[in-house]
N, C-alpha and C positions, 0 to 999 in steps of 0.2 A: 453673846456675840452681838455686835451692833449691826443693825440693818438700816437700809435707806429706801425711800420711796422711789419707784420708777413706774413706767407704763409698758405693758406688754401688748404688742400688736400682732395679731394673727391674721394672715391674709390667705384665703383660699382662692386660687386663680388657675385658669387653664394653662397647661404647660407651655404652649406657644407664646404666651405673654410674659413668661418668666424673665426673659432677657430685658424687656422694656421695664419691668418692675424693678429688676436689679439695678438698672441704670438710674431710676428715680431714687432708690434707696441710697445709692452712692452719691448722687447730687445733693441729697438731704443730709449727707455726712453721717449716715447710720454706720457705725463702725463694725457691726457684726450682726449677722442673722443666719438662721438655719433654714434649709429647704428640705422638706419631707414629702415623700410620695403619699398621695391619698389613694388608698386601695379600693374604697367603696364607701357607700353611705346611703343616705336617703335625702332627697330634696323635694321640691314642690311637685315634681313629676313622678315621685315614688322612689323605690330603692334602685340602686345601680351598683355595678362593680366593674373593675377593669377586665374581668375574665372574658376571654374571647376577642379582645381587641387586637387588631393586627399590629398596631403601633401604639406607642405611648403618647402620640401627638394629641389625641383626644382626651387625655387624662388631666387630672387636677393635681396640683401640689399645694402644700401649706408652707408659707414662709412665716417664720416666727422671729420677731425682733423685740428687743427690750431697749427702750430709750429713756433718757431723762424726762421726767414728767413735764417740765417746762418746754420741751421741744416736741412733744407728742402731736400737738395740733398742726404744726407746720409739716411734720412728716406725714400725717394723715392726709393733708391736702395734696401733697405730692403723690402719695400712693393712690388716692382716689382718681387722679388724672388718668391712671392706667386702668384701674379696676372698673371704672364706669363704662368702658368700651368692651368688656369681656364678661363671661360668666364668672362670678366670684362673690366672695363675702369677706367683709373685714370685721373683726371683733377687737375690742379694746378693753383692757382690764388693768386695774391697779395691781402692783406687785411690790414685793420687798426684795432687795438684793443685798449681798454682802460685800460686793466689790464695785462701788460707784464709779471708780475711775475707768471702768470698762464700758460705760455707756456714754 
């Protein structure tokens, strides 16, 4: 099966910033992405979980998008405009996809 190069962008961000991030992704013409809840982990301040939180407002989500490699830099600039004002992390990796018309 033939595969094609693409770029995977993972964005960990506070749930209240998700709407702003989604708008930026839409403006950047990212045609699809997934939003996943982050249940816990470990950061600079040590381990944490969502257990015991009264609302999800303080939680984190992970947004995963796969974009054409030649568009990745402009998408990242747009994403960082939101992330730099919030708790969050962005990771970028090369990937291979089988349906390039989807990105």
